[in-house]
N, C-alpha and C positions, 0 to 999 in steps of 0.2 A: 819800454815795452811792458805791458801789464798782462797778467793772466787772470782769467775769471771763468766761471762756469755759466754759460748762457742759459737764461731761463727756458725751461721746457715744461710742457704739461706732464704731470706726474714725475717731474725730475726730483725735486725735494732735496738735492744735495747742496752743500754750501757753495756760495759764490765767493771766491777768494781773489785777491789781487796780489801779485808778487811785486817786488821792488820795481820802480819805474826808471831807476838809474842803470847805467851800464853795468854789466856783470863783472865782478872782480875775477882775478885769476883762479881763485878756489872758492867753492861754495861756502857760505856762512850759514850756521844752523839758526833757524828761526822757530819760535814757538811762543805760546802765551807766557808773558813775563810773570804774571801773578797767578797763573792757572786760569782755566776757562771751564765753567760748568756747561759743557757742550750739550748735554742731554736736555731737550725741550719737553720731555714727557715728565709731568709731575703726577704721580699716582694719587688718586682720591683716597682719603683716609679709609681704613678698614671699617666696614659697616655701612658705607655709602653705596648708592645704587649704580654709579657710573664708574668707568675705569679711570678717567682723567678729569672729570668735572665733579667737584665736591657737592654734597647735598646739604640742605639747610637745617636738618633736624639733628637731634641727639638720640639715636635709636636705642630704645630700651623696652624689652617686653614686660618689665616689672611694673605693676600698677603703682607701687609705692615709690618709684623713681630710684630704687637702689642701684648701685654701680653695676654697669654691664661692660664686660671686656669683649673686644672684637680683635681678631688676629687675621693676618693675611700674608701669604708668601706669594710674591708676584715676580714673574720674569718679563723683562722688557728688552726686546732685540731691535736694533736700528741698523739698517743697511745703507752705507754711504752717507753718513751724516756730515762729512767734511771732505770735500773733493776739490782738487785743484785742476782747473782747465785754463786755456789761453784766451786772452781778451780777443773778442771779435771772431773767434773760431770755435769749433767743437772739439778742438784737440784736447784729449784727456791726458793730463800729465800725471795722474795717479791719485789715489785716495790717501789723504793724511789719516783719516779714520774711516776705514771701509766697513768694519764690523764692530759693534759695541753691544755687549750683552750685560745687563744689570740684573741682579737679584735684589728685590726690595723686601726687607723685613719690616712689616707695617703693623702697628698696634694702636688701638684706640680705646679710650675709656669714656663711657657716657655717664654723666652724673645728673641726678634730679630731673631726668628727661628734658634737659635744657642746655647743659654745658657738655662740650665734646672736646676731649684732649687727644692729640695724635702725635705719634713718633714714627718717623720713617728712616730706616738705616739702609742706604744703598751700598751694594758691593758690586763693582765692575768685575765680572769673572772672565770676560773675553774682550780684548781690545787688539785690533789688528789694522794695519795700513801698509801703504807702499813706500813710505818715507820719500815722497817725491821732491824734486828739486827744480827750480826755475829762476832764471835771471839772477844767478849768483846766490840764491837762497836755497837752503835745504830744510825741509820740514820733517822733523823726527816723529815717526808714528809711535803711539803708545803700545805697550804690550804687557801681558801678565795681569794678575788680579790687583785691584786697588779699591780702597774704601772711598766712597763719595762723601759729600757734605751731609752731615746729620741734619734732618729736618724735624722741627717741633711745631705743632699747630694747635691753635685754640679757636673754638667756635661757640658763639652764643646764639641760641634760637630766640628770635624776637616775636615772630607772628606765626600762628598756625600750628596744628598738631600733625602727627605723623601721617594720618590718612586724609588731611585736608588738601583741597586742590591748589591752594596757594600758601606757601610758607616763605619766611624771610629770616635771614640770619646775617650777623657780621662775624668776621673771623680773620684769620691770617696765619702766615707761616714765618718762621725764622730759621735760616740755615746757618749752621756753625761750620767753620772751615776745618773739617776733619779730613778732607780729600784734596785740598788745594796745594799750591806750590808751583814753582816755575816748571813749565813744560807739561803740567797736568791738564788732562781734558775731562776730569771727573769732578772738579771742584775748584773753588777760588780761595784766596788766602785772606778773606775778610768776611765778617758777618753780613748776611743779607736778610732782607725782610720783604714781606708782601702782604699788606692789608687787603681784605676782600669784602665784597658785598655778594651774598649768595641768595638765590631765589630758587624755588622749586615747588613741586606739588605732586599729588597722587590722587587718581580717581580709579574706580574699578577698571582694570585692563590697561592702565596707562600711567607712566611716571615720567617726570621731566625735571631737569636741573639746569641752572645757568649761573655763571659766576664771572665777576670782573674784578680786577685789582691792579695794583701798580707794584712791579718788582723793583725794589730799591736796592741797587747795587752800584759800587764805584765804577766810574767810566774807565774804559780802556779800549785800545785799538789793536786788533789782531789782523794782520795781512791787509791793512788799509780798510778794514771794516769796523765801524764804530759800534761798541757795545756799551751799555750803561742802563740808565733809567728806562724801564720797559712797561708798556701796557700788556696785561695778560688776561685773556678772557676765554670762555668756552661755553658750550651748550650741548646738551644731550637729551634724547628722548628714548623711551623704551616701551615696547608692547609687552604686556604681561599675559602669558598664555598658559594653557592647561587649566584644569578645573580649579586648582588652588593657587594659580598665578605663580607657580614655582619656576617657570621658564620666562626669561626676559631676553628680548632681541631688539636692538636699536642702534642708531648711529650717534656718534659724538664728533664735534668739531672744536678744535682749539686754535686760538690765534694769539700771537705775541709780536710786538714790534717795538723798536727803540723809539723813545719819544723825542730825543734831542735832535737827531739827524736821521729820520726814518727813510729807508730805501729798500729796494728788493733784497739786498744782500743781508739785511738784518731784520727781515720780516719772515715770520714762520706761520704757515697754515697747514694743519694736518687734520685728517679725518680717520675715524675708526668705525668699523662695524663689529659690534660685540654681541656675544651670547653668554648668558649666565644661567646656571641651573642649580636650584636647591634640591638636594637629595631627598627623596620622599619614599615612604612616609616617616621612617624612624629617625632619619638623620637630617631633618629639616634645618638644623642650625649650621650645616656645612654646605658650602657653595663652591661650584667650579665654574670658571669663566675663561673664555678665549676671545681675542679681538685682533683685528688686523686692518691695515689701511695705508694709503699713500700720503706723502707730503706733496703740497701743491706749489710751494714757492722755492726759491733758491737761497733762502736765508741760512746763515751758519747754524748748524745743529739740526736742520730739517732733513730727515732721511728720505730716500725715494720709496722706502717701504718700512713699516714698523709692525711688529707682531707682539702680542701680549698673551700671557697665560697666567692664571691665578687659581689658587686654592685658599679658601677663607673659612674661618670659623666666625659666624656672626649670628647670635641668637635672633630668631625670627620674631618680628612684631606682628601680632595677629589682631584683626579687628575684634573688638569686644562684642559678643552677641548677647543681647538682653535676655534671650531665651535659648540657651545652648542646646538643650535636649529637645526643643521644638514641641513641648507638651502643652503650650499655652499658658504656662505659669512662669512669671518673671523669676530670674535667677535669685533675686533677694528674698523672694517668698517661697522658693523651691527648696525643700529639704534634701532633694536629690537632683541638683541642677544639671548633672551630666547623664542622667538616666530618665527617659520618658516615664511619666507616672500619671496619677489621677489626683484630683483635688480631694482634700481631706480636711475636716475641721481641726484635727490635731496638727499643730504646726510642725511636729516632729515627723509626720507622715505625709504632709502636703507635698504633692508633686512626686511622690515615690510610687514605684509599681506595686500592685497588689501582691499577695502571697504567691510563692513558687516553692511548695514544700519539697519536691524532689530535686530542686536546683538544676533543672535541665534547660533553663532559659525560657520555658513556656509557662505562662501564668496559669494558676490552678483552674481559672474559669474557662480556659480553652484547652486544657491538657486532658486528653482522654484517659491518661494513666498518671494522675497527679502525685502518686506516691512512689512511682518507679521512673527513673530517668530514662528518657527516650529521645527520639529524633523527630524532625519535622515530617509531616505527611499531608498531602493534599486532601486526604480523606479525614474529615473531622473525627471519625470514630477511631482512627489510628494515630492522630496527631499527638506527639509527645510520648508515644509508646515505644518500647524497645523494638528494634528491627527484627523481622523474621529470620529463621536460620538460613545457613548456606552450607548444605551437606557436602557438596563437591568442592567447596573452597575456591570457587572461580570468581568471587566478587559479585555474583548475581544472586540475589536472595531467592529462596526456594519458591516464594509466592509468584514470581514472574519468570522463573527458570524453566524453560521447556524440557530440559534434561537435567533435573536436580541431582542425579547420581553421577553424571559425567561432566567434567569440567570443560567449559567451552567459552568462546568470546561472545561479546554483545552482537546483536543482530536486530535490524529494524523489523524483521518479520517475527512476530511473537511466537510462531511455531518453531523458529530456529534459534531464538534468543537463549544464550547459555549452552547451546549444543556444540559438540566438537565439529570441526569442518569435515567434509567428505574426504576419504583417503586419496593420497597422491603419492604412490610409491616411489616414482622416479623424481619427485620434487621439481617438476618443470612447470608448475602452475596450472596444469590441466588435470582435473580430477580423473581418477581411474575410470569412472563410469563413462567419460567422454573421450578418454585417451586411446587412440588406435594403437599406440605403442606404450603400454603402461609400465614396462620395465626399462625403457630407454628414454632419457631426457630428450625432449624435442621442442617444437614450436607450435603455438596455437594457430590453427588455420580454420577457415570456414568449411573445409571439406572433411566430413566425418571420417573418410578413409585415410586422411593424412594428419588429422588433428592430434597434436602431441607427439608426432614423429619427428626424427631429425630432418633437416632441410636438404636442399639439393643446390649447393653453391654454384656449380658449373652449369646447371640447367639441362643436364643430359638425361633426365628422368630416372637416374640411378641414385638412390638415397645416399647421403654422405656416409652413413655408418656401414654401407655395403659397397661404396665406391672406392676402388683401389686408387683412383686418380681423382679426388674430389674437386680439384681446381682446374681440371682439363676435361673438356667435353669428350665423351667416348661412347661406346656402345655396350649394351648388356653382354655378358659373357658368363658361361657356366663355370669358368675357372675364376675363383675368388681373387686371384692375383691379377687378373686382367679385366675383371668386371668394372665397367664404366671408364675404361682407359681407351685412348685413341688407338685405332687399328694400325696406322702406319706412321704416326708422328708422336714424338715425345719432346718435352721441353726440359732442358737441364740448365744449370747456371751458366754454362759456356756455349751451349749449342742447342739448336733445334734438330733433334735426331730423327732421321727418317729410317723406318724399318724396311723399306723397299728402295730399290734403285730407280732413279729417273732414267728412262730408256730413250736412246737416240737412234736414229738411222745410222748404219755403219759408216764410220769415217765422216759423219756430218754433224751439224749442230741442230738438226731438226728433231724436235721432241715427238716421240710416238704418242698416238692417241691413248695407248694403254696407261700412260702416266698422268692423264688429265685428273683422275680422281685423287691421286697422290698430291698433285700441286694444289687442287682445291682445298685439301685438308691442311696443307702448309699455309696457304693464304688465310684460312679460317683461324689457325692458331695465332698468326701474327695479329689479326684483328682482335683476338681475345686477349692479347698481351700488349697493350699500348705502352707499357713500361719499357719494352724492348725498342729502343730508338734507332739502332743501327745493326744491320745484318750484312755479313759478307757472304755472298753466294760464290762458293769455290768450285772450280772445275778441276778434276784430276784424271790422269790417264795412266796406262801402263807404258813401258819404254819403247815398245815396238813402233817403228816408223821414224825414229829420230826425235831428239829433244825439241828442236825448233818447231817442227811440225806439230808435236803434241802440245807445246805451249800455246800455239795459235788456236788449235782445236779446242783445248780446254777453256780458253778465254771466250771463244765463240759460244761454247755450250753454256758457260756461266751466264753470259749475257742473254742467251735465249731463255734460260730459266728465270732470270730477273724480269725480263719483258713479260713472260707468262704470268708472273705474280702481280705485276702492275696491272695487267689486263684483268686480273681477278680482284682488283680493288685495293691492293696494297700501295701505300704512298711511295713514290719513287725515291724520295729523299731518305727513306729508311733503308734503302738497299744499295749495296755496292757489289761489283763483280770482279773476280780475279781468277785467271787461269794459272794453275801451278804445274801443268803438264805432269811429267813422271817424278817430280822432285820430292813429293811427300807421300811415299807408298805406305800402306798400312798392312800389307801382306807380302808374301814372297813372290816376286815376279818370275821365278823359275817354274812356276806351276800355272796351269790354266785357271785353277780355282783362285790362286792368289792374284793373278792379273785381272780376273773378273772383279774381285773386291776392290782393286786399286782404281778401276774405271768407275768413278763415282762423282756425285755432287754432294757437297756439304754446306750447311748453313751455320756459320760461326757467329755468335753474338759478340758484337764489338762494343756496344754502348747500351747502358740501361739507366733509367732515372734513379737517383738516390732514393733510399727507402722512404725517407720522410716525405718526398714529393709523391711517391706512389700512394701514400696513405692520405695525402691532403685531399680535402673535399673538392 
């Protein structure tokens, strides 16, 4: 029986085969005998334009070709680069390496604008897996930090300059076994090398690179997958955006496969979509980049997802402009090549600006006040002259300030520009001249009689600041404690309280006509409070006539009231009825007054929506 990871689109995990022989009694530990450089991501040298594909140039901003140093700190995360599954099925037996995170310390030196030297020191800071076992073999997953193989690169530019559309170079890398050893997944125990042919180019708004080489490494077999001499190639393009091309966006693809016995399990194809940005304008030599993408094959070391983050110091190479100050005088003839000027027969003044005696940046020939430093002005008679005064210190000069003695904000209306805003004593955004309640914060309305006055939340025509029950509809009342409150019904946390009794025919459940208005008000309150989802309509009696009789009578009366509320538009599923008879007195049954109080109907709140649901839109 063999185990493998079946190929899947965007799978990218390793395809492994466990032992084909019968399983022994106890699992044997299996791992790369000489170490295995699992990571298929080779960072491009610092100073290059791509994340994984080298560039053909030796970048240097110095015209004399003096040495230029490039530095980069790059993080490389791979998810599931080595996974064990069973042959012929999708059974996932576990990840030998499920997470692998490297930090690359990358430095390059460009010499004579032609030779490029690179050193990359990888450090695996995260290695995790499931240590899976299959068919008598157990695969120990790595853990902890570990140095990878040190990489040294050399590149020679043959054809093309930095800004040419086609460039060609030869180069290569050598890996030294600083991270190898038995069981290692970050390096191998022998020196490896990879000669390369590199092409690329750049035109305004676009850059490209392509590279191909042969990875020379000793052959070995891990989990029945052949490793050894490999073809390694890649290509990438980038769109250069923003006015000074400091933003680069584009894809990259890398491919590698074993040349001796190529198959799906030792072929790797990955893609990245990357973004790089040069900080502008003062930190253009610093660059930030991120990239991410999937693996497309099941080769060893191919993750199902890879993510890259980079911070680099790379001095920017800029196109040489033959007339930097755009004054029509070539740099080599311009005595002031970075400042626009005028032609002059004197070579020491040719291309330099005319005189500016007050050094305010305005040439004397257009400066209305050539001996006094000033500011720009569209009026030629004021151009270069000091600004007028600002007596009220509001930032608006007196010559355009409609209220030069009173500080105020800008205004498109010249008659109000620099003037203080109209007064608004209550701070409600409605100026006093338009505020019907200038001393009380309120709301803006189209009605002059209510504009700037408090609102009326319950819509009962009694203003909130005068409404003793602002959330319950009521009626005006000369008593401030009752103004705007319901006449007969109040809502508390536990009950809808009625201030009058529901009247019934003696000894019957028939509701008297006199209680219609009261029940209309109860129904209205229930409609205004949809958060109350369950009400128990309770019937109560005094003890006269016997308990059994009174229980039945009180139940019938509760049901009559519930039916009356349903007839008035209250949903039946919000109501329940129960007759308590004489069991729950609220007054002394030994007096007529007490017995009258005990003969009652109550509306107890059983259920309410939670507060967050009440507030939900």
